[in-house]
N, CA and C atoms of all chains as a GROMACS GRO file, in nm:
protein
  594
    1UNK      N    1   0.307  -1.401   1.357
    1UNK     CA    2   0.279  -1.462   1.226
    1UNK      C    3   0.221  -1.602   1.243
    2UNK      N    4   0.285  -1.680   1.333
    2UNK     CA    5   0.240  -1.817   1.349
    2UNK      C    6   0.102  -1.824   1.412
    3UNK      N    7   0.060  -1.719   1.483
    3UNK     CA    8  -0.067  -1.724   1.552
    3UNK      C    9  -0.185  -1.701   1.459
    4UNK      N   10  -0.157  -1.660   1.336
    4UNK     CA   11  -0.266  -1.627   1.246
    4UNK      C   12  -0.278  -1.727   1.132
    5UNK      N   13  -0.238  -1.849   1.157
    5UNK     CA   14  -0.248  -1.950   1.052
    5UNK      C   15  -0.344  -2.060   1.094
    6UNK      N   16  -0.382  -2.143   0.997
    6UNK     CA   17  -0.469  -2.256   1.025
    6UNK      C   18  -0.394  -2.362   1.107
    7UNK      N   19  -0.472  -2.442   1.179
    7UNK     CA   20  -0.412  -2.556   1.248
    7UNK      C   21  -0.360  -2.655   1.146
    8UNK      N   22  -0.241  -2.708   1.174
    8UNK     CA   23  -0.175  -2.797   1.079
    8UNK      C   24  -0.156  -2.936   1.138
    9UNK      N   25  -0.183  -3.037   1.056
    9UNK     CA   26  -0.140  -3.172   1.088
    9UNK      C   27  -0.004  -3.192   1.022
   10UNK      N   28   0.085  -3.260   1.090
   10UNK     CA   29   0.222  -3.267   1.043
   10UNK      C   30   0.276  -3.408   1.061
   11UNK      N   31   0.351  -3.454   0.963
   11UNK     CA   32   0.410  -3.589   0.972
   11UNK      C   33   0.527  -3.589   1.070
   12UNK      N   34   0.566  -3.708   1.112
   12UNK     CA   35   0.673  -3.718   1.213
   12UNK      C   36   0.807  -3.665   1.164
   13UNK      N   37   0.829  -3.669   1.032
   13UNK     CA   38   0.956  -3.617   0.981
   13UNK      C   39   0.948  -3.470   0.940
   14UNK      N   40   0.834  -3.408   0.965
   14UNK     CA   41   0.813  -3.265   0.938
   14UNK      C   42   0.824  -3.228   0.791
   15UNK      N   43   0.797  -3.323   0.702
   15UNK     CA   44   0.803  -3.291   0.559
   15UNK      C   45   0.665  -3.284   0.494
   16UNK      N   46   0.563  -3.337   0.560
   16UNK     CA   47   0.429  -3.340   0.502
   16UNK      C   48   0.331  -3.272   0.597
   17UNK      N   49   0.250  -3.182   0.541
   17UNK     CA   50   0.156  -3.105   0.623
   17UNK      C   51   0.020  -3.103   0.554
   18UNK      N   52  -0.085  -3.103   0.636
   18UNK     CA   53  -0.220  -3.085   0.585
   18UNK      C   54  -0.292  -2.984   0.672
   19UNK      N   55  -0.374  -2.902   0.609
   19UNK     CA   56  -0.463  -2.814   0.685
   19UNK      C   57  -0.588  -2.788   0.605
   20UNK      N   58  -0.690  -2.737   0.674
   20UNK     CA   59  -0.818  -2.711   0.611
   20UNK      C   60  -0.835  -2.561   0.590
   21UNK      N   61  -0.854  -2.522   0.466
   21UNK     CA   62  -0.890  -2.384   0.434
   21UNK      C   63  -1.042  -2.372   0.452
   22UNK      N   64  -1.083  -2.273   0.530
   22UNK     CA   65  -1.226  -2.255   0.556
   22UNK      C   66  -1.272  -2.122   0.497
   23UNK      N   67  -1.377  -2.128   0.416
   23UNK     CA   68  -1.426  -2.004   0.355
   23UNK      C   69  -1.558  -2.027   0.285
   24UNK      N   70  -1.596  -1.933   0.198
   24UNK     CA   71  -1.726  -1.942   0.130
   24UNK      C   72  -1.743  -2.069   0.047
   25UNK      N   73  -1.632  -2.125   0.001
   25UNK     CA   74  -1.642  -2.248  -0.080
   25UNK      C   75  -1.639  -2.373   0.009
   26UNK      N   76  -1.642  -2.352   0.140
   26UNK     CA   77  -1.643  -2.466   0.231
   26UNK      C   78  -1.504  -2.498   0.283
   27UNK      N   79  -1.482  -2.623   0.315
   27UNK     CA   80  -1.354  -2.668   0.369
   27UNK      C   81  -1.273  -2.735   0.258
   28UNK      N   82  -1.153  -2.685   0.237
   28UNK     CA   83  -1.067  -2.739   0.131
   28UNK      C   84  -0.938  -2.786   0.194
   29UNK      N   85  -0.906  -2.912   0.173
   29UNK     CA   86  -0.782  -2.966   0.229
   29UNK      C   87  -0.662  -2.921   0.146
   30UNK      N   88  -0.565  -2.862   0.213
   30UNK     CA   89  -0.441  -2.818   0.148
   30UNK      C   90  -0.326  -2.906   0.196
   31UNK      N   91  -0.236  -2.934   0.106
   31UNK     CA   92  -0.121  -3.018   0.139
   31UNK      C   93   0.008  -2.944   0.108
   32UNK      N   94   0.100  -2.947   0.202
   32UNK     CA   95   0.234  -2.889   0.183
   32UNK      C   96   0.333  -3.004   0.194
   33UNK      N   97   0.424  -3.012   0.098
   33UNK     CA   98   0.519  -3.122   0.098
   33UNK      C   99   0.660  -3.071   0.067
   34UNK      N  100   0.755  -3.105   0.152
   34UNK     CA  101   0.896  -3.076   0.127
   34UNK      C  102   0.962  -3.202   0.074
   35UNK      N  103   1.014  -3.196  -0.047
   35UNK     CA  104   1.074  -3.314  -0.110
   35UNK      C  105   1.219  -3.286  -0.144
   36UNK      N  106   1.308  -3.373  -0.098
   36UNK     CA  107   1.449  -3.352  -0.133
   36UNK      C  108   1.468  -3.377  -0.282
   37UNK      N  109   1.541  -3.288  -0.348
   37UNK     CA  110   1.560  -3.299  -0.492
   37UNK      C  111   1.699  -3.356  -0.521
   38UNK      N  112   1.746  -3.341  -0.643
   38UNK     CA  113   1.869  -3.409  -0.682
   38UNK      C  114   1.993  -3.361  -0.608
   39UNK      N  115   1.989  -3.237  -0.563
   39UNK     CA  116   2.104  -3.183  -0.490
   39UNK      C  117   2.080  -3.208  -0.340
   40UNK      N  118   2.172  -3.278  -0.279
   40UNK     CA  119   2.156  -3.315  -0.137
   40UNK      C  120   2.138  -3.190  -0.050
   41UNK      N  121   2.038  -3.195   0.034
   41UNK     CA  122   2.013  -3.084   0.125
   41UNK      C  123   1.919  -2.978   0.069
   42UNK      N  124   1.884  -2.990  -0.057
   42UNK     CA  125   1.790  -2.897  -0.119
   42UNK      C  126   1.651  -2.963  -0.126
   43UNK      N  127   1.552  -2.889  -0.084
   43UNK     CA  128   1.415  -2.941  -0.080
   43UNK      C  129   1.322  -2.851  -0.160
   44UNK      N  130   1.236  -2.915  -0.239
   44UNK     CA  131   1.132  -2.839  -0.307
   44UNK      C  132   1.014  -2.820  -0.213
   45UNK      N  133   0.961  -2.699  -0.211
   45UNK     CA  134   0.839  -2.672  -0.136
   45UNK      C  135   0.720  -2.684  -0.232
   46UNK      N  136   0.639  -2.787  -0.212
   46UNK     CA  137   0.520  -2.808  -0.294
   46UNK      C  138   0.396  -2.779  -0.213
   47UNK      N  139   0.294  -2.727  -0.280
   47UNK     CA  140   0.173  -2.687  -0.209
   47UNK      C  141   0.055  -2.696  -0.304
   48UNK      N  142  -0.051  -2.762  -0.262
   48UNK     CA  143  -0.166  -2.775  -0.349
   48UNK      C  144  -0.292  -2.816  -0.276
   49UNK      N  145  -0.402  -2.823  -0.352
   49UNK     CA  146  -0.533  -2.861  -0.298
   49UNK      C  147  -0.558  -3.010  -0.321
   50UNK      N  148  -0.627  -3.071  -0.225
   50UNK     CA  149  -0.666  -3.211  -0.243
   50UNK      C  150  -0.807  -3.215  -0.305
   51UNK      N  151  -0.820  -3.288  -0.414
   51UNK     CA  152  -0.952  -3.306  -0.475
   51UNK      C  153  -1.035  -3.397  -0.384
   52UNK      N  154  -1.152  -3.351  -0.339
   52UNK     CA  155  -1.229  -3.432  -0.244
   52UNK      C  156  -1.279  -3.563  -0.303
   53UNK      N  157  -1.291  -3.570  -0.434
   53UNK     CA  158  -1.343  -3.693  -0.496
   53UNK      C  159  -1.232  -3.792  -0.526
   54UNK      N  160  -1.124  -3.744  -0.584
   54UNK     CA  161  -1.018  -3.835  -0.628
   54UNK      C  162  -0.903  -3.847  -0.528
   55UNK      N  163  -0.892  -3.748  -0.439
   55UNK     CA  164  -0.778  -3.747  -0.347
   55UNK      C  165  -0.651  -3.697  -0.412
   56UNK      N  166  -0.660  -3.663  -0.539
   56UNK     CA  167  -0.542  -3.616  -0.612
   56UNK      C  168  -0.505  -3.474  -0.566
   57UNK      N  169  -0.374  -3.451  -0.552
   57UNK     CA  170  -0.327  -3.320  -0.509
   57UNK      C  171  -0.287  -3.238  -0.631
   58UNK      N  172  -0.346  -3.123  -0.646
   58UNK     CA  173  -0.321  -3.039  -0.763
   58UNK      C  174  -0.271  -2.902  -0.719
   59UNK      N  175  -0.160  -2.859  -0.779
   59UNK     CA  176  -0.108  -2.727  -0.742
   59UNK      C  177  -0.149  -2.619  -0.841
   60UNK      N  178  -0.245  -2.651  -0.926
   60UNK     CA  179  -0.296  -2.551  -1.020
   60UNK      C  180  -0.438  -2.506  -0.985
   61UNK      N  181  -0.493  -2.562  -0.880
   61UNK     CA  182  -0.630  -2.527  -0.840
   61UNK      C  183  -0.637  -2.381  -0.796
   62UNK      N  184  -0.748  -2.319  -0.827
   62UNK     CA  185  -0.776  -2.184  -0.776
   62UNK      C  186  -0.902  -2.197  -0.692
   63UNK      N  187  -0.884  -2.196  -0.562
   63UNK     CA  188  -0.997  -2.230  -0.475
   63UNK      C  189  -1.089  -2.112  -0.445
   64UNK      N  190  -1.038  -1.988  -0.456
   64UNK     CA  191  -1.121  -1.869  -0.432
   64UNK      C  192  -1.198  -1.880  -0.300
   65UNK      N  193  -1.128  -1.917  -0.195
   65UNK     CA  194  -1.195  -1.934  -0.066
   65UNK      C  195  -1.176  -1.812   0.025
   66UNK      N  196  -1.137  -1.701  -0.038
   66UNK     CA  197  -1.125  -1.571   0.033
   66UNK      C  198  -1.033  -1.576   0.154
   67UNK      N  199  -0.932  -1.660   0.149
   67UNK     CA  200  -0.842  -1.670   0.265
   67UNK      C  201  -0.697  -1.685   0.220
   68UNK      N  202  -0.666  -1.626   0.103
   68UNK     CA  203  -0.533  -1.650   0.045
   68UNK      C  204  -0.420  -1.605   0.137
   69UNK      N  205  -0.442  -1.493   0.209
   69UNK     CA  206  -0.337  -1.445   0.299
   69UNK      C  207  -0.316  -1.542   0.414
   70UNK      N  208  -0.425  -1.593   0.467
   70UNK     CA  209  -0.413  -1.687   0.579
   70UNK      C  210  -0.350  -1.818   0.531
   71UNK      N  211  -0.386  -1.859   0.411
   71UNK     CA  212  -0.327  -1.981   0.355
   71UNK      C  213  -0.176  -1.962   0.335
   72UNK      N  214  -0.138  -1.846   0.281
   72UNK     CA  215   0.004  -1.820   0.258
   72UNK      C  216   0.080  -1.814   0.390
   73UNK      N  217   0.019  -1.754   0.493
   73UNK     CA  218   0.082  -1.750   0.625
   73UNK      C  219   0.099  -1.892   0.680
   74UNK      N  220  -0.001  -1.976   0.654
   74UNK     CA  221   0.005  -2.113   0.704
   74UNK      C  222   0.118  -2.190   0.636
   75UNK      N  223   0.130  -2.170   0.504
   75UNK     CA  224   0.239  -2.236   0.431
   75UNK      C  225   0.374  -2.184   0.484
   76UNK      N  226   0.381  -2.053   0.505
   76UNK     CA  227   0.505  -1.995   0.559
   76UNK      C  228   0.537  -2.052   0.696
   77UNK      N  229   0.433  -2.076   0.775
   77UNK     CA  230   0.454  -2.130   0.910
   77UNK      C  231   0.519  -2.269   0.906
   78UNK      N  232   0.491  -2.343   0.799
   78UNK     CA  233   0.551  -2.477   0.789
   78UNK      C  234   0.703  -2.469   0.777
   79UNK      N  235   0.752  -2.356   0.725
   79UNK     CA  236   0.898  -2.340   0.713
   79UNK      C  237   0.966  -2.348   0.850
   80UNK      N  238   0.900  -2.290   0.949
   80UNK     CA  239   0.961  -2.287   1.082
   80UNK      C  240   0.978  -2.428   1.138
   81UNK      N  241   0.875  -2.510   1.123
   81UNK     CA  242   0.887  -2.645   1.177
   81UNK      C  243   0.979  -2.730   1.089
   82UNK      N  244   0.968  -2.713   0.958
   82UNK     CA  245   1.057  -2.791   0.871
   82UNK      C  246   1.203  -2.763   0.905
   83UNK      N  247   1.237  -2.636   0.920
   83UNK     CA  248   1.376  -2.602   0.950
   83UNK      C  249   1.418  -2.639   1.092
   84UNK      N  250   1.320  -2.654   1.180
   84UNK     CA  251   1.357  -2.694   1.316
   84UNK      C  252   1.414  -2.836   1.318
   85UNK      N  253   1.376  -2.915   1.218
   85UNK     CA  254   1.427  -3.052   1.212
   85UNK      C  255   1.532  -3.068   1.102
   86UNK      N  256   1.537  -2.974   1.011
   86UNK     CA  257   1.632  -2.981   0.898
   86UNK      C  258   1.707  -2.848   0.892
   87UNK      N  259   1.789  -2.825   0.993
   87UNK     CA  260   1.846  -2.692   1.012
   87UNK      C  261   1.938  -2.648   0.898
   88UNK      N  262   2.002  -2.745   0.830
   88UNK     CA  263   2.095  -2.709   0.724
   88UNK      C  264   2.032  -2.714   0.585
   89UNK      N  265   1.903  -2.739   0.580
   89UNK     CA  266   1.835  -2.754   0.450
   89UNK      C  267   1.825  -2.619   0.378
   90UNK      N  268   1.812  -2.626   0.248
   90UNK     CA  269   1.782  -2.509   0.166
   90UNK      C  270   1.655  -2.543   0.088
   91UNK      N  271   1.558  -2.455   0.096
   91UNK     CA  272   1.427  -2.480   0.034
   91UNK      C  273   1.414  -2.395  -0.091
   92UNK      N  274   1.372  -2.458  -0.198
   92UNK     CA  275   1.345  -2.385  -0.322
   92UNK      C  276   1.194  -2.382  -0.345
   93UNK      N  277   1.145  -2.264  -0.376
   93UNK     CA  278   1.001  -2.247  -0.398
   93UNK      C  279   0.979  -2.178  -0.531
   94UNK      N  280   0.896  -2.240  -0.612
   94UNK     CA  281   0.855  -2.178  -0.738
   94UNK      C  282   0.704  -2.187  -0.745
   95UNK      N  283   0.641  -2.085  -0.801
   95UNK     CA  284   0.497  -2.092  -0.819
   95UNK      C  285   0.462  -2.186  -0.933
   96UNK      N  286   0.344  -2.246  -0.926
   96UNK     CA  287   0.303  -2.334  -1.035
   96UNK      C  288   0.265  -2.255  -1.159
   97UNK      N  289   0.240  -2.127  -1.140
   97UNK     CA  290   0.215  -2.037  -1.253
   97UNK      C  291   0.288  -1.906  -1.224
   98UNK      N  292   0.300  -1.821  -1.326
   98UNK     CA  293   0.365  -1.691  -1.304
   98UNK      C  294   0.288  -1.609  -1.202
   99UNK      N  295   0.155  -1.619  -1.209
   99UNK     CA  296   0.071  -1.543  -1.116
   99UNK      C  297   0.096  -1.589  -0.973
  100UNK      N  298   0.116  -1.718  -0.956
  100UNK     CA  299   0.137  -1.769  -0.820
  100UNK      C  300   0.278  -1.735  -0.770
  101UNK      N  301   0.374  -1.735  -0.860
  101UNK     CA  302   0.509  -1.692  -0.820
  101UNK      C  303   0.506  -1.546  -0.776
  102UNK      N  304   0.426  -1.467  -0.849
  102UNK     CA  305   0.410  -1.325  -0.812
  102UNK      C  306   0.344  -1.314  -0.674
  103UNK      N  307   0.246  -1.400  -0.649
  103UNK     CA  308   0.178  -1.399  -0.519
  103UNK      C  309   0.277  -1.432  -0.407
  104UNK      N  310   0.366  -1.526  -0.432
  104UNK     CA  311   0.469  -1.559  -0.333
  104UNK      C  312   0.557  -1.436  -0.308
  105UNK      N  313   0.595  -1.369  -0.418
  105UNK     CA  314   0.682  -1.252  -0.405
  105UNK      C  315   0.615  -1.144  -0.321
  106UNK      N  316   0.487  -1.122  -0.346
  106UNK     CA  317   0.413  -1.021  -0.269
  106UNK      C  318   0.405  -1.062  -0.123
  107UNK      N  319   0.380  -1.190  -0.100
  107UNK     CA  320   0.373  -1.240   0.037
  107UNK      C  321   0.504  -1.221   0.111
  108UNK      N  322   0.615  -1.249   0.042
  108UNK     CA  323   0.747  -1.230   0.104
  108UNK      C  324   0.770  -1.081   0.129
  109UNK      N  325   0.740  -0.999   0.027
  109UNK     CA  326   0.762  -0.855   0.040
  109UNK      C  327   0.687  -0.797   0.159
  110UNK      N  328   0.562  -0.839   0.175
  110UNK     CA  329   0.478  -0.783   0.282
  110UNK      C  330   0.525  -0.824   0.421
  111UNK      N  331   0.607  -0.927   0.427
  111UNK     CA  332   0.651  -0.977   0.558
  111UNK      C  333   0.803  -0.984   0.568
  112UNK      N  334   0.872  -0.909   0.480
  112UNK     CA  335   1.016  -0.928   0.467
  112UNK      C  336   1.092  -0.899   0.597
  113UNK      N  337   1.049  -0.796   0.670
  113UNK     CA  338   1.121  -0.763   0.794
  113UNK      C  339   1.112  -0.880   0.893
  114UNK      N  340   0.994  -0.938   0.902
  114UNK     CA  341   0.974  -1.050   0.994
  114UNK      C  342   1.050  -1.173   0.946
  115UNK      N  343   1.039  -1.200   0.816
  115UNK     CA  344   1.103  -1.319   0.760
  115UNK      C  345   1.254  -1.313   0.777
  116UNK      N  346   1.311  -1.194   0.753
  116UNK     CA  347   1.457  -1.181   0.758
  116UNK      C  348   1.514  -1.190   0.899
  117UNK      N  349   1.427  -1.191   0.999
  117UNK     CA  350   1.476  -1.217   1.135
  117UNK      C  351   1.525  -1.360   1.149
  118UNK      N  352   1.464  -1.449   1.072
  118UNK     CA  353   1.494  -1.592   1.087
  118UNK      C  354   1.553  -1.658   0.962
  119UNK      N  355   1.528  -1.598   0.846
  119UNK     CA  356   1.565  -1.666   0.722
  119UNK      C  357   1.645  -1.575   0.629
  120UNK      N  358   1.725  -1.639   0.545
  120UNK     CA  359   1.789  -1.571   0.432
  120UNK      C  360   1.708  -1.607   0.308
  121UNK      N  361   1.669  -1.507   0.232
  121UNK     CA  362   1.588  -1.531   0.112
  121UNK      C  363   1.666  -1.483  -0.010
  122UNK      N  364   1.677  -1.569  -0.108
  122UNK     CA  365   1.735  -1.531  -0.237
  122UNK      C  366   1.629  -1.542  -0.345
  123UNK      N  367   1.641  -1.459  -0.446
  123UNK     CA  368   1.550  -1.466  -0.560
  123UNK      C  369   1.627  -1.499  -0.686
  124UNK      N  370   1.563  -1.574  -0.776
  124UNK     CA  371   1.625  -1.606  -0.905
  124UNK      C  372   1.593  -1.495  -1.003
  125UNK      N  373   1.697  -1.418  -1.037
  125UNK     CA  374   1.682  -1.307  -1.130
  125UNK      C  375   1.752  -1.347  -1.259
  126UNK      N  376   1.674  -1.373  -1.361
  126UNK     CA  377   1.727  -1.420  -1.489
  126UNK      C  378   1.811  -1.546  -1.469
  127UNK      N  379   1.943  -1.530  -1.466
  127UNK     CA  380   2.028  -1.650  -1.458
  127UNK      C  381   2.118  -1.650  -1.335
  128UNK      N  382   2.080  -1.574  -1.233
  128UNK     CA  383   2.161  -1.575  -1.112
  128UNK      C  384   2.075  -1.555  -0.989
  129UNK      N  385   2.128  -1.598  -0.877
  129UNK     CA  386   2.060  -1.578  -0.749
  129UNK      C  387   2.107  -1.447  -0.686
  130UNK      N  388   2.015  -1.374  -0.629
  130UNK     CA  389   2.052  -1.251  -0.560
  130UNK      C  390   1.970  -1.238  -0.432
  131UNK      N  391   2.019  -1.157  -0.342
  131UNK     CA  392   1.946  -1.131  -0.219
  131UNK      C  393   1.809  -1.071  -0.254
  132UNK      N  394   1.705  -1.120  -0.189
  132UNK     CA  395   1.570  -1.075  -0.220
  132UNK      C  396   1.556  -0.925  -0.200
  133UNK      N  397   1.502  -0.859  -0.302
  133UNK     CA  398   1.475  -0.715  -0.293
  133UNK      C  399   1.328  -0.692  -0.325
  134UNK      N  400   1.270  -0.596  -0.256
  134UNK     CA  401   1.132  -0.559  -0.287
  134UNK      C  402   1.125  -0.504  -0.429
  135UNK      N  403   1.011  -0.520  -0.490
  135UNK     CA  404   0.982  -0.464  -0.622
  135UNK      C  405   1.066  -0.523  -0.734
  136UNK      N  406   1.126  -0.637  -0.710
  136UNK     CA  407   1.195  -0.709  -0.818
  136UNK      C  408   1.110  -0.830  -0.856
  137UNK      N  409   1.119  -0.871  -0.980
  137UNK     CA  410   1.048  -0.990  -1.024
  137UNK      C  411   1.144  -1.109  -1.022
  138UNK      N  412   1.101  -1.218  -0.961
  138UNK     CA  413   1.186  -1.336  -0.951
  138UNK      C  414   1.115  -1.460  -1.006
  139UNK      N  415   1.194  -1.552  -1.054
  139UNK     CA  416   1.136  -1.675  -1.108
  139UNK      C  417   1.130  -1.788  -1.007
  140UNK      N  418   1.203  -1.774  -0.899
  140UNK     CA  419   1.204  -1.875  -0.794
  140UNK      C  420   1.267  -1.813  -0.670
  141UNK      N  421   1.253  -1.884  -0.560
  141UNK     CA  422   1.306  -1.833  -0.433
  141UNK      C  423   1.381  -1.944  -0.361
  142UNK      N  424   1.486  -1.906  -0.290
  142UNK     CA  425   1.557  -2.000  -0.204
  142UNK      C  426   1.551  -1.949  -0.061
  143UNK      N  427   1.529  -2.040   0.029
  143UNK     CA  428   1.516  -2.003   0.170
  143UNK      C  429   1.611  -2.088   0.252
  144UNK      N  430   1.684  -2.020   0.340
  144UNK     CA  431   1.776  -2.089   0.430
  144UNK      C  432   1.759  -2.030   0.569
  145UNK      N  433   1.764  -2.115   0.669
  145UNK     CA  434   1.752  -2.067   0.807
  145UNK      C  435   1.880  -1.998   0.848
  146UNK      N  436   1.865  -1.882   0.912
  146UNK     CA  437   1.983  -1.817   0.969
  146UNK      C  438   2.031  -1.898   1.088
  147UNK      N  439   2.160  -1.918   1.097
  147UNK     CA  440   2.212  -2.000   1.207
  147UNK      C  441   2.250  -1.913   1.326
  148UNK      N  442   0.857  -3.997   2.679
  148UNK     CA  443   0.855  -3.872   2.757
  148UNK      C  444   0.951  -3.770   2.696
  149UNK      N  445   1.072  -3.820   2.662
  149UNK     CA  446   1.170  -3.730   2.602
  149UNK      C  447   1.119  -3.677   2.468
  150UNK      N  448   1.065  -3.770   2.384
  150UNK     CA  449   1.012  -3.728   2.255
  150UNK      C  450   0.901  -3.625   2.272
  151UNK      N  451   0.817  -3.648   2.372
  151UNK     CA  452   0.708  -3.555   2.395
  151UNK      C  453   0.762  -3.416   2.427
  152UNK      N  454   0.867  -3.410   2.507
  152UNK     CA  455   0.926  -3.281   2.542
  152UNK      C  456   0.984  -3.212   2.420
  153UNK      N  457   1.051  -3.290   2.333
  153UNK     CA  458   1.109  -3.231   2.212
  153UNK      C  459   1.000  -3.171   2.125
  154UNK      N  460   0.888  -3.246   2.107
  154UNK     CA  461   0.780  -3.197   2.024
  154UNK      C  462   0.721  -3.069   2.082
  155UNK      N  463   0.709  -3.065   2.214
  155UNK     CA  464   0.654  -2.945   2.277
  155UNK      C  465   0.745  -2.825   2.256
  156UNK      N  466   0.876  -2.851   2.250
  156UNK     CA  467   0.970  -2.743   2.234
  156UNK      C  468   0.967  -2.682   2.094
  157UNK      N  469   0.950  -2.765   1.994
  157UNK     CA  470   0.966  -2.714   1.859
  157UNK      C  471   0.835  -2.698   1.782
  158UNK      N  472   0.724  -2.745   1.837
  158UNK     CA  473   0.597  -2.732   1.766
  158UNK      C  474   0.512  -2.619   1.825
  159UNK      N  475   0.471  -2.525   1.740
  159UNK     CA  476   0.373  -2.426   1.788
  159UNK      C  477   0.245  -2.497   1.828
  160UNK      N  478   0.162  -2.431   1.907
  160UNK     CA  479   0.045  -2.499   1.963
  160UNK      C  480  -0.056  -2.542   1.857
  161UNK      N  481  -0.056  -2.477   1.741
  161UNK     CA  482  -0.154  -2.515   1.640
  161UNK      C  483  -0.099  -2.616   1.539
  162UNK      N  484   0.013  -2.680   1.573
  162UNK     CA  485   0.067  -2.788   1.492
  162UNK      C  486   0.045  -2.919   1.568
  163UNK      N  487  -0.007  -3.020   1.497
  163UNK     CA  488  -0.036  -3.148   1.560
  163UNK      C  489   0.032  -3.259   1.481
  164UNK      N  490   0.114  -3.338   1.549
  164UNK     CA  491   0.176  -3.453   1.483
  164UNK      C  492   0.068  -3.555   1.449
  165UNK      N  493   0.066  -3.599   1.325
  165UNK     CA  494  -0.030  -3.699   1.281
  165UNK      C  495   0.045  -3.807   1.203
  166UNK      N  496   0.064  -3.922   1.265
  166UNK     CA  497   0.144  -4.028   1.204
  166UNK      C  498   0.081  -4.080   1.074
  167UNK      N  499  -0.048  -4.056   1.055
  167UNK     CA  500  -0.113  -4.102   0.932
  167UNK      C  501  -0.055  -4.032   0.809
  168UNK      N  502   0.009  -3.918   0.831
  168UNK     CA  503   0.067  -3.846   0.717
  168UNK      C  504   0.202  -3.903   0.674
  169UNK      N  505   0.261  -3.988   0.758
  169UNK     CA  506   0.400  -4.031   0.734
  169UNK      C  507   0.420  -4.093   0.596
  170UNK      N  508   0.330  -4.180   0.557
  170UNK     CA  509   0.346  -4.245   0.426
  170UNK      C  510   0.225  -4.223   0.336
  171UNK      N  511   0.148  -4.124   0.371
  171UNK     CA  512   0.017  -4.106   0.305
  171UNK      C  513   0.027  -4.085   0.154
  172UNK      N  514   0.131  -4.016   0.110
  172UNK     CA  515   0.138  -3.980  -0.032
  172UNK      C  516   0.249  -4.054  -0.106
  173UNK      N  517   0.293  -4.164  -0.049
  173UNK     CA  518   0.401  -4.240  -0.113
  173UNK      C  519   0.362  -4.292  -0.252
  174UNK      N  520   0.233  -4.322  -0.268
  174UNK     CA  521   0.189  -4.378  -0.397
  174UNK      C  522   0.154  -4.269  -0.498
  175UNK      N  523   0.160  -4.146  -0.453
  175UNK     CA  524   0.127  -4.034  -0.542
  175UNK      C  525   0.240  -3.933  -0.536
  176UNK      N  526   0.339  -3.946  -0.624
  176UNK     CA  527   0.452  -3.852  -0.620
  176UNK      C  528   0.401  -3.708  -0.634
  177UNK      N  529   0.418  -3.632  -0.529
  177UNK     CA  530   0.357  -3.499  -0.527
  177UNK      C  531   0.445  -3.395  -0.594
  178UNK      N  532   0.382  -3.309  -0.670
  178UNK     CA  533   0.444  -3.190  -0.726
  178UNK      C  534   0.567  -3.223  -0.812
  179UNK      N  535   0.551  -3.326  -0.893
  179UNK     CA  536   0.665  -3.371  -0.974
  179UNK      C  537   0.713  -3.261  -1.070
  180UNK      N  538   0.616  -3.186  -1.127
  180UNK     CA  539   0.655  -3.079  -1.220
  180UNK      C  540   0.743  -2.974  -1.151
  181UNK      N  541   0.704  -2.942  -1.027
  181UNK     CA  542   0.782  -2.842  -0.954
  181UNK      C  543   0.920  -2.897  -0.918
  182UNK      N  544   0.924  -3.022  -0.882
  182UNK     CA  545   1.054  -3.084  -0.848
  182UNK      C  546   1.143  -3.085  -0.971
  183UNK      N  547   1.086  -3.121  -1.085
  183UNK     CA  548   1.163  -3.121  -1.210
  183UNK      C  549   1.215  -2.980  -1.240
  184UNK      N  550   1.128  -2.882  -1.219
  184UNK     CA  551   1.168  -2.744  -1.246
  184UNK      C  552   1.280  -2.700  -1.151
  185UNK      N  553   1.265  -2.737  -1.024
  185UNK     CA  554   1.369  -2.701  -0.926
  185UNK      C  555   1.502  -2.764  -0.964
  186UNK      N  556   1.498  -2.891  -1.003
  186UNK     CA  557   1.622  -2.958  -1.046
  186UNK      C  558   1.682  -2.889  -1.167
  187UNK      N  559   1.595  -2.850  -1.260
  187UNK     CA  560   1.642  -2.784  -1.382
  187UNK      C  561   1.707  -2.649  -1.348
  188UNK      N  562   1.644  -2.574  -1.261
  188UNK     CA  563   1.699  -2.443  -1.223
  188UNK      C  564   1.837  -2.458  -1.161
  189UNK      N  565   1.849  -2.551  -1.066
  189UNK     CA  566   1.978  -2.565  -0.997
  189UNK      C  567   2.085  -2.619  -1.092
  190UNK      N  568   2.042  -2.699  -1.189
  190UNK     CA  569   2.138  -2.754  -1.286
  190UNK      C  570   2.187  -2.644  -1.382
  191UNK      N  571   2.096  -2.558  -1.424
  191UNK     CA  572   2.133  -2.459  -1.525
  191UNK      C  573   2.187  -2.329  -1.463
  192UNK      N  574   2.131  -2.288  -1.352
  192UNK     CA  575   2.172  -2.162  -1.290
  192UNK      C  576   2.288  -2.186  -1.192
  193UNK      N  577   2.286  -2.301  -1.131
  193UNK     CA  578   2.389  -2.331  -1.032
  193UNK      C  579   2.340  -2.307  -0.891
  194UNK      N  580   2.425  -2.341  -0.798
  194UNK     CA  581   2.388  -2.325  -0.657
  194UNK      C  582   2.421  -2.182  -0.613
  195UNK      N  583   2.343  -2.132  -0.520
  195UNK     CA  584   2.364  -1.995  -0.474
  195UNK      C  585   2.478  -1.987  -0.374
  196UNK      N  586   2.525  -1.866  -0.353
  196UNK     CA  587   2.620  -1.841  -0.245
  196UNK      C  588   2.546  -1.759  -0.140
  197UNK      N  589   2.520  -1.822  -0.027
  197UNK     CA  590   2.455  -1.748   0.081
  197UNK      C  591   2.561  -1.671   0.156
  198UNK      N  592   2.537  -1.541   0.172
  198UNK     CA  593   2.636  -1.461   0.246
  198UNK      C  594   2.607  -1.465   0.395
   0.00000   0.00000   0.00000
């Protein structure tokens, strides 16, 4: 899985990542950021495109660069390094839109056997967390490294 | 030398440490909407029980 992702630049604390998406629309800088939220040990996984003119990072952009699977694999790859330095962390991931949350679910589903070798994944089903199941719709995801 | 060894151990070959990223986005709080949503979810739904 890690061999099929873009090269990543990574900050010293392993919370900020940048990589270049390469495709028909050219080179698009993507940013992944893990931010600790109000609950200690819980980190939000943020991911978006950098506007080349303003430098502003937007997680609503639709880049259509024909590399969504590779981009998703690259974002997933950041989990491995993030958890290597933050072994007890719990990461929460929500899509910026329903369509993007669905894309995350499909990405997890397609790689669930591989992911579950290293991580525990929970999905938010209505008002409770449950173990991730294929073909279920979830509003958010929680990821924890298996110890 | 020790730090270099640690980085080699935990970084895949296509990951590169770039110190310029350390404080690059401090002036631009990233993904605030998602962070707010995550906080809201954990506040209303509660914390999970990992088995």
